[in-house]
C-alpha positions as CSV (number, residue, x, y, z in Angstrom):
1,X,0.0,0.0,0.0
2,X,1.4,3.4,-0.9
3,X,0.9,6.9,0.2
4,X,-1.5,9.2,-1.6
5,X,-0.1,11.3,-4.4
6,X,0.1,14.9,-3.6
7,X,-1.0,17.9,-5.6
8,X,1.7,20.3,-6.8
9,X,0.9,24.0,-6.1
10,X,2.3,27.3,-5.0
11,X,4.7,26.9,-2.1
12,X,4.4,29.4,0.7
13,X,7.2,31.2,2.4
14,X,7.7,31.5,6.1
15,X,6.8,35.1,6.6
16,X,4.2,37.5,7.9
17,X,2.0,39.1,5.3
18,X,0.0,42.2,5.3
19,X,-3.6,42.0,6.5
20,X,-5.8,41.2,3.6
21,X,-8.4,39.5,5.6
22,X,-10.8,40.9,8.3
23,X,-9.0,41.2,11.6
24,X,-10.5,42.0,14.9
25,X,-9.6,45.4,16.5
26,X,-7.0,45.6,19.2
27,X,-8.1,44.3,22.6
28,X,-9.1,47.2,24.9
29,X,-6.9,47.6,28.0
30,X,-8.4,46.5,31.2
31,X,-7.7,48.4,34.5
32,X,-4.8,47.0,36.3
33,X,-3.7,44.7,33.5
34,X,-0.6,45.0,31.3
35,X,-1.2,44.7,27.5
36,X,1.3,42.2,26.0
37,X,1.3,38.7,24.6
38,X,2.9,36.3,27.1
39,X,5.6,33.9,25.9
40,X,5.2,30.1,26.0
41,X,7.2,27.0,25.1
42,X,5.5,23.7,24.1
43,X,7.4,20.5,24.9
44,X,6.3,17.2,23.3
45,X,4.4,19.4,20.9
46,X,3.2,17.0,18.3
47,X,1.5,18.7,15.4
48,X,0.4,21.5,17.7
49,X,-3.0,21.1,19.4
50,X,-1.8,22.5,22.7
51,X,0.3,25.2,20.9
52,X,-2.8,26.3,19.0
53,X,-4.9,26.4,22.2
54,X,-2.3,28.5,24.0
55,X,-2.1,30.9,21.0
56,X,-5.9,31.2,21.1
57,X,-5.6,32.1,24.8
58,X,-3.2,35.0,23.9
59,X,0.2,33.4,24.1
60,X,3.0,33.6,21.5
61,X,4.3,30.0,21.4
62,X,7.9,31.0,20.5
63,X,9.5,27.5,20.7
64,X,8.3,23.9,20.4
65,X,10.1,20.6,20.8
66,X,9.0,17.4,19.2
67,X,10.8,14.1,18.9
68,X,8.9,12.7,15.8
69,X,10.2,14.5,12.7
70,X,7.0,14.1,10.7
71,X,5.0,15.7,13.5
72,X,7.6,18.4,13.9
73,X,7.3,19.2,10.2
74,X,3.5,19.6,10.5
75,X,4.0,21.9,13.5
76,X,6.4,24.0,11.5
77,X,3.9,24.3,8.7
78,X,1.1,25.5,10.9
79,X,3.2,27.7,13.2
80,X,5.8,29.3,10.9
81,X,6.7,31.9,13.5
82,X,7.6,29.3,16.1
83,X,11.1,27.9,16.4
84,X,10.6,24.1,16.1
85,X,13.3,21.8,17.5
86,X,13.2,18.2,16.4
87,X,14.9,16.8,19.4
88,X,14.8,14.1,22.1
89,X,14.1,15.8,25.5
90,X,15.8,12.8,27.2
91,X,19.0,13.1,25.1
92,X,19.0,15.3,27.2
93,X,17.9,18.5,25.7
94,X,19.9,21.3,27.4
95,X,18.2,24.3,28.9
96,X,20.5,26.6,27.0
97,X,19.5,25.1,23.7
98,X,15.8,25.7,24.7
99,X,16.6,29.3,25.7
100,X,18.3,29.9,22.3
101,X,15.1,28.6,20.6
102,X,13.0,30.9,22.7
103,X,15.1,33.9,21.6
104,X,14.8,32.9,17.9
105,X,11.1,32.5,18.2
106,X,10.6,35.8,20.0
107,X,12.4,37.5,17.2
108,X,10.1,36.0,14.5
109,X,7.1,37.0,16.7
110,X,8.4,40.6,16.7
111,X,9.2,40.8,20.4
112,X,11.8,43.4,21.4
113,X,14.7,41.3,22.6
114,X,16.4,44.5,23.9
115,X,13.8,44.9,26.6
116,X,13.2,41.2,27.3
117,X,13.9,40.4,30.9
118,X,14.8,36.7,30.1
119,X,11.6,35.4,31.7
120,X,9.5,32.7,30.1
121,X,5.9,32.9,31.1
122,X,4.9,29.3,30.5
123,X,6.3,25.9,29.7
124,X,3.6,23.5,28.7
125,X,3.6,19.9,27.4
126,X,2.2,16.5,27.5
127,X,5.0,13.9,27.9
128,X,4.1,10.7,25.9
129,X,1.4,8.9,27.9
130,X,1.3,5.3,26.7
131,X,3.1,4.1,29.8
132,X,0.2,5.6,31.9
133,X,-2.6,4.7,29.6
134,X,-5.4,2.2,30.5
135,X,-5.2,1.2,26.8
136,X,-1.6,0.0,27.2
137,X,-0.1,-2.3,29.8
138,X,0.4,0.6,32.2
139,X,4.0,-0.6,33.1
140,X,5.4,1.2,36.1
141,X,8.9,0.9,34.6
142,X,8.0,2.0,31.1
143,X,10.9,4.2,30.0
144,X,8.5,6.7,28.5
145,X,7.3,7.4,32.0
146,X,10.7,8.9,32.7
147,X,10.0,11.7,30.2
148,X,7.8,13.4,32.9
149,X,10.9,13.9,34.9
150,X,12.8,15.5,32.0
151,X,9.8,17.8,31.8
152,X,10.4,18.6,35.5
153,X,14.2,19.0,34.8
154,X,13.6,21.6,32.1
155,X,11.0,23.5,34.1
156,X,13.5,23.5,37.1
157,X,16.3,24.8,34.9
158,X,14.4,27.4,32.7
159,X,12.3,28.6,35.7
160,X,9.1,29.7,33.8
161,X,6.6,31.7,35.8
162,X,4.0,28.9,35.3
163,X,3.9,25.4,33.8
164,X,1.2,23.1,32.5
165,X,1.6,19.4,32.2
166,X,-1.0,17.3,30.5
167,X,-1.4,13.5,30.6
168,X,-3.9,10.7,30.6
169,X,-6.0,10.1,33.8
170,X,-4.3,6.7,34.2
171,X,-1.3,8.7,35.6
172,X,-3.3,9.1,38.9
173,X,-4.3,5.4,39.1
174,X,-2.8,2.4,40.7
175,X,1.0,2.2,40.9
176,X,1.4,5.2,38.7
177,X,-0.1,7.5,41.4
178,X,3.2,7.1,43.3
179,X,5.0,8.5,40.2
180,X,2.5,11.5,40.1
181,X,3.0,12.0,43.9
182,X,6.8,12.0,43.5
183,X,6.6,14.4,40.6
184,X,4.4,16.9,42.5
185,X,6.7,16.7,45.5
186,X,9.8,17.5,43.3
187,X,8.0,20.4,41.6
188,X,7.3,21.8,45.1
189,X,10.9,21.3,46.1
190,X,11.9,23.2,42.9
191,X,9.8,26.2,44.1
192,X,6.4,25.7,42.5
193,X,3.0,25.6,44.2
194,X,-0.4,24.3,43.2
195,X,-4.0,25.4,43.7
196,X,-5.3,24.7,47.3
197,X,-8.3,22.7,46.1
198,X,-6.3,20.1,44.2
199,X,-2.8,19.3,43.1
200,X,-4.1,18.1,39.8
201,X,-7.4,18.1,37.9
202,X,-9.1,15.7,35.5
203,X,-10.7,17.8,32.8
204,X,-13.2,16.6,30.1
205,X,-12.7,18.4,26.7
206,X,-16.5,18.2,26.2
207,X,-17.0,20.7,29.1
208,X,-15.1,23.3,27.1
209,X,-16.9,23.1,23.8
210,X,-15.3,20.1,22.2
211,X,-17.8,17.7,20.8
212,X,-15.8,14.7,22.1
213,X,-15.7,12.8,25.3
214,X,-12.0,13.2,26.2
215,X,-10.7,13.2,29.8
216,X,-7.2,14.4,30.5
217,X,-5.1,15.1,33.6
218,X,-3.7,18.5,34.1
219,X,-1.0,19.7,36.5
220,X,-0.8,23.5,36.7
221,X,2.1,24.9,38.7
222,X,2.9,28.5,39.8
223,X,6.4,29.7,40.6
224,X,6.5,30.7,44.3
225,X,7.3,34.3,43.7
226,X,4.2,34.9,41.5
227,X,1.4,36.9,43.2
228,X,-1.5,34.8,41.7
229,X,-1.8,31.0,41.8
230,X,-3.1,29.7,38.5
231,X,-6.3,27.6,39.0
232,X,-7.9,25.0,36.8
233,X,-10.5,26.3,34.4
234,X,-14.3,26.0,35.0
235,X,-16.6,24.4,32.4
236,X,-17.8,26.7,29.6
237,X,-20.6,24.6,28.3
238,X,-23.0,21.8,29.3
239,X,-22.0,19.0,26.9
240,X,-24.6,17.0,25.2
241,X,-24.7,13.3,26.2
242,X,-22.6,10.9,24.2
243,X,-25.7,8.8,23.6
244,X,-28.8,11.1,24.0
245,X,-31.2,8.2,23.9
246,X,-29.7,6.9,27.2
247,X,-29.0,10.2,29.0
248,X,-30.8,13.5,29.0
249,X,-29.4,17.0,29.5
250,X,-29.4,18.4,33.0
251,X,-32.2,20.9,33.4
252,X,-30.5,23.0,36.2
253,X,-27.4,24.1,34.3
254,X,-27.1,27.8,33.4
255,X,-24.3,27.0,30.9
256,X,-24.9,27.0,27.2
257,X,-25.4,23.6,25.5
258,X,-22.2,22.4,23.8
259,X,-21.9,21.2,20.2
260,X,-22.9,17.8,18.9
261,X,-21.2,15.5,16.4
262,X,-23.5,16.9,13.7
263,X,-22.8,20.5,14.7
264,X,-19.1,19.7,14.0
265,X,-19.3,17.8,10.7
266,X,-22.8,18.3,9.3
267,X,-21.8,21.0,6.8
268,X,-18.9,18.9,5.2
269,X,-19.6,17.5,1.8
270,X,-20.0,13.8,0.9
271,X,-16.5,12.7,0.0
272,X,-17.8,10.0,-2.4
273,X,-18.7,12.9,-4.8
274,X,-15.0,13.5,-5.4
275,X,-13.0,10.7,-7.1
276,X,-9.9,12.8,-6.7
277,X,-10.0,12.0,-3.0
278,X,-9.1,8.4,-3.6
279,X,-5.6,9.6,-4.4
280,X,-5.2,13.1,-3.0
281,X,-5.9,14.5,0.5
282,X,-7.4,17.8,-0.9
283,X,-9.9,18.9,-3.4
284,X,-11.0,22.3,-4.7
285,X,-14.7,23.0,-4.0
286,X,-17.0,24.9,-6.2
287,X,-18.4,28.3,-5.1
288,X,-21.9,26.6,-5.0
289,X,-20.6,23.9,-2.6
290,X,-18.8,26.5,-0.4
291,X,-22.0,28.5,-0.2
292,X,-24.0,25.4,0.8
293,X,-21.5,24.6,3.5
294,X,-21.7,28.1,4.9
295,X,-25.5,27.9,4.9
296,X,-25.5,24.5,6.7
297,X,-22.7,25.3,9.2
298,X,-23.5,25.5,12.9
299,X,-22.2,28.2,15.1
300,X,-19.4,25.8,16.1
301,X,-18.5,25.0,12.4
302,X,-18.7,28.7,11.4
303,X,-16.0,29.6,13.9
304,X,-13.8,26.8,12.7
305,X,-14.2,28.0,9.2
306,X,-13.6,31.6,10.2
307,X,-17.0,32.7,8.9
308,X,-17.9,34.2,12.2
309,X,-15.6,36.0,14.6
310,X,-14.7,34.3,17.8
311,X,-14.2,37.0,20.5
312,X,-12.3,34.7,22.7
313,X,-9.8,33.6,20.1
314,X,-6.5,35.7,20.3
315,X,-4.6,33.6,17.8
316,X,-2.7,35.1,14.8
317,X,-5.0,34.9,11.8
318,X,-3.8,32.5,9.0
319,X,-3.9,33.0,5.3
320,X,-5.8,30.1,3.8
321,X,-8.1,29.1,0.9
322,X,-11.7,28.5,2.2
323,X,-12.5,26.7,-1.1
324,X,-10.0,23.9,-0.4
325,X,-11.2,20.8,1.5
326,X,-8.1,19.2,3.1
327,X,-7.4,16.1,5.1
328,X,-10.1,14.2,3.3
329,X,-8.5,11.2,1.5
330,X,-11.2,8.5,1.2
331,X,-10.9,5.1,2.8
332,X,-12.2,2.3,0.5
333,X,-14.3,-0.2,2.3
334,X,-15.3,-3.7,1.2
335,X,-19.0,-4.2,0.4
336,X,-19.3,-6.4,3.5
337,X,-17.9,-3.6,5.7
338,X,-20.2,-1.1,4.1
339,X,-23.2,-3.3,4.8
340,X,-22.1,-3.8,8.4
341,X,-21.5,-0.1,9.0
342,X,-24.9,0.7,7.5
343,X,-26.6,-1.8,9.7
344,X,-25.0,-0.6,12.9
345,X,-27.2,1.7,15.1
346,X,-26.1,5.1,16.3
347,X,-24.2,4.9,19.5
348,X,-23.3,1.2,19.1
349,X,-20.1,-0.6,18.2
350,X,-19.9,-2.6,14.9
351,X,-19.1,-6.1,16.2
352,X,-16.5,-7.2,13.6
353,X,-14.3,-4.1,13.2
354,X,-15.1,-2.8,16.8
355,X,-15.6,0.7,15.2
356,X,-18.1,2.9,17.1
357,X,-20.9,4.5,15.1
358,X,-21.4,8.1,16.1
359,X,-24.7,9.5,17.2
360,X,-25.2,12.7,15.3
361,X,-26.9,14.3,18.3
362,X,-24.3,13.1,20.8
363,X,-20.6,13.3,21.5
364,X,-17.7,11.6,19.7
365,X,-15.9,8.9,21.6
366,X,-12.3,9.6,22.5
367,X,-10.1,9.8,19.4
368,X,-6.9,7.8,19.9
369,X,-3.6,7.8,18.1
370,X,-2.7,4.1,18.3
371,X,0.9,3.0,18.2
372,X,3.8,4.5,16.5
373,X,6.0,2.8,13.9
374,X,8.3,1.5,16.6
375,X,5.3,-0.5,18.0
376,X,3.9,-1.9,14.8
377,X,2.2,1.2,13.4
378,X,-1.4,0.4,14.2
379,X,-4.0,3.1,14.5
380,X,-6.9,2.9,16.9
381,X,-10.3,2.2,15.1
382,X,-11.7,5.4,13.6
383,X,-15.4,6.0,14.4
384,X,-18.1,5.4,11.8
385,X,-19.7,8.4,10.2
386,X,-23.2,8.9,11.7
387,X,-25.0,9.0,8.3
388,X,-22.6,7.4,5.8
389,X,-21.2,3.8,5.8
390,X,-17.6,4.6,6.2
391,X,-15.1,5.7,8.8
392,X,-14.3,9.4,9.5
393,X,-11.9,11.4,7.3
394,X,-9.1,13.2,9.1
395,X,-10.8,16.5,8.5
396,X,-14.0,15.3,10.2
397,X,-11.9,14.0,13.1
398,X,-10.1,17.3,13.3
399,X,-13.5,19.1,13.5
400,X,-14.5,16.8,16.3
401,X,-11.2,17.8,18.0
402,X,-11.8,21.5,17.6
403,X,-9.1,22.2,15.0
404,X,-10.0,25.0,12.7
405,X,-10.2,24.3,9.0
406,X,-7.0,26.2,8.2
407,X,-5.0,23.8,10.3
408,X,-3.4,21.2,8.1
409,X,-2.4,17.6,8.9
410,X,0.1,15.3,7.3
411,X,-1.2,14.3,3.9
412,X,-1.3,10.5,4.7
413,X,-4.2,9.2,6.7
414,X,-2.0,7.3,9.1
415,X,0.2,10.1,10.2
416,X,-2.7,12.6,10.1
417,X,-5.0,10.7,12.3
418,X,-2.2,10.0,14.8
419,X,-1.5,13.7,15.0
420,X,-5.2,14.3,15.9
421,X,-5.3,11.4,18.4
422,X,-2.1,12.6,20.2
423,X,-3.1,16.2,20.4
424,X,-4.6,18.2,23.2
425,X,-8.0,19.5,21.9
426,X,-7.3,23.2,21.1
427,X,-10.4,24.5,22.9
428,X,-9.3,22.6,26.0
429,X,-5.8,24.0,25.7
430,X,-7.3,27.5,25.3
431,X,-9.3,27.2,28.5
432,X,-6.2,26.1,30.5
433,X,-4.0,28.8,28.8
434,X,-6.5,31.5,29.7
435,X,-6.2,30.7,33.4
436,X,-2.5,31.4,33.1
437,X,-3.1,34.7,31.2
438,X,-5.5,35.7,33.9
439,X,-3.0,34.8,36.7
440,X,-0.4,37.0,34.8
441,X,-2.9,39.9,34.8
442,X,-2.4,40.4,31.1
443,X,-4.6,41.6,28.3
444,X,-3.1,40.1,25.1
445,X,-3.4,42.3,22.1
446,X,-5.1,40.8,19.0
447,X,-2.8,40.5,16.0
448,X,-3.6,42.8,13.1
449,X,-1.4,40.8,10.8
450,X,-2.2,37.6,8.9
451,X,0.4,34.8,9.0
452,X,1.1,32.9,5.9
453,X,1.3,29.1,6.4
454,X,4.5,27.1,5.7
455,X,5.7,25.2,2.7
456,X,3.3,22.5,1.6
457,X,6.2,20.1,1.2
458,X,6.3,19.9,4.9
459,X,3.0,18.0,4.9
460,X,4.3,15.4,2.4
461,X,7.6,14.4,4.0
462,X,8.4,10.8,4.9
463,X,10.1,10.0,8.1
464,X,13.5,9.9,6.6
465,X,12.9,13.1,4.6
466,X,11.6,14.9,7.7
467,X,14.6,13.7,9.7
468,X,16.9,15.1,7.0
469,X,14.9,18.4,6.9
470,X,15.6,19.0,10.6
471,X,19.1,17.6,10.6
472,X,18.0,15.3,13.4
473,X,20.0,12.5,14.9
474,X,18.6,9.3,13.4
475,X,19.4,7.5,16.7
476,X,16.5,9.5,18.3
477,X,14.0,8.8,15.6
478,X,11.4,6.0,16.2
479,X,12.6,2.8,14.5
480,X,10.2,1.6,11.9
481,X,9.5,-2.1,11.2
482,X,10.9,-3.0,7.8
483,X,8.1,-3.4,5.3
484,X,7.9,-2.6,1.6
485,X,5.3,-0.6,-0.3
486,X,3.0,-1.0,-3.2
487,X,3.3,2.3,-5.1
488,X,0.0,3.9,-6.1
489,X,-2.2,1.5,-4.2
490,X,-5.5,2.8,-2.7
491,X,-5.9,2.3,1.0
492,X,-8.6,-0.1,2.0
493,X,-10.4,-0.4,5.4
494,X,-8.2,-3.4,6.2
495,X,-5.1,-1.4,5.5
496,X,-6.4,1.7,7.4
497,X,-5.4,0.1,10.7
498,X,-1.8,-1.0,9.7
499,X,1.5,0.6,8.8
500,X,1.1,2.6,5.6
501,X,4.2,0.9,4.2
502,X,2.7,-2.6,4.5
503,X,3.0,-4.7,1.4
504,X,0.2,-6.7,-0.2
505,X,2.0,-9.9,0.8
506,X,1.9,-8.8,4.4
507,X,-1.8,-8.3,4.5
508,X,-3.1,-11.9,4.9
509,X,-1.2,-12.2,8.1
510,X,-2.9,-9.0,9.5
511,X,-6.1,-10.7,10.3
512,X,-8.5,-10.1,13.1
513,X,-7.7,-13.4,14.7
514,X,-4.0,-12.8,14.5
515,X,-4.5,-9.4,16.1
516,X,-6.5,-10.8,18.9
517,X,-3.3,-12.6,20.0
518,X,-1.6,-9.3,20.6
519,X,-3.4,-7.2,23.2
520,X,-1.2,-4.2,22.5
521,X,-2.6,-3.8,19.0
522,X,-6.0,-2.7,17.9
523,X,-8.2,-5.2,15.9
524,X,-8.1,-4.5,12.1
525,X,-10.8,-4.8,9.5
526,X,-10.9,-7.8,7.3
């Protein structure tokens, strides 16, 4: 099976461009608050879900560190003003190297280095979580668990005013709770304090306007010399139930009702209308189709498409083509699979593939990344579209994760879906970031400039090409199992759950029964 072919087109440069789109006016000053954009660093940044959320909260994410070169390249595309380091934090990454990246990123964000006091307002990040996850074996000695202590090391050495660490709730369960307790104690020894009500909080992205049930653990620390302790955010919406037929909305809530699955994806066109999407990840839409999408879009979708202004979004506007549907390569299913998907009821799991069929009026189940190439390159099952007998496209999944439509993913389905599943939902990241902005007593100005996205080639790079692009040490790059490729092959639903370089000869061995013998891997479609 091969990767999709990619369209050639104009390559964008990494620069700021003059404002040719509607930009919101500068934020008014609030009494007692300084007007500036705080500075943040994103460790374990992935494609940039947390980076985007922090930027929407008003931060300039001046530096980002990501181990996987493909994800780092996607981050560079979407955040061309950010200095991206493709590096292994446990190598170890030196604090001075990180500080140099901060200076470089501050310069491209037009901060005045002559008056910079050397302070970093925030270090944030989500150390890889598989060692803590209920989905995995939850091994106490998993070497990936050690990355949380490298996060601690960099926070202790760089000394930001605040830090945010995100992980899976399993970090607070069983034997792993001792690791979390030790980590909190070491942060306190390093001079950081936590909110009185709780050292950590489990937050559900659905409580913050994301149409997905997604629980994550957050540890929010405040340096002891800061006047205000950053607290956990409060819910902004009342989420709809995952399965409305089984659970009703509370009647005593004063919060607005959050978006549903259909609010997120109901305006997107039927991909089967576009044969091009069998081979490409993007297609140019007609003006008629764009107008129909705009008319059908919910308030949630209209903000992701930048039709309506979002008064709480302080991110730098991006230059993008609203007539281009991206991240939408089709998955070809067998007739048997199509029949099973069609017969599955909303809110139920299809018994053979174990794919969950979304309820259009409910929430999406948690989107997961699956395993990397060093662990067999299997993705978690993608949900079934609520009204069509197929799995979700990457763009549909991105909508359910609260990524705006200008945000691009790697052009292959495998890498693209992993980038979504690994990411902090931007709206959740925004809510957490806003608590830090409030603690800093800042009013971030709204950018009046439009940022041009990066070179499209960054979204097409293979692992080896991305490694070469960053000049990364190949010893730190995830080792991939050796498999060949069939050039030009169209991905099927069986292949959608396996390494994108699997050969046709390999596929008969990748059966559901064979997968059942390996509990670390997700079942695949046959």
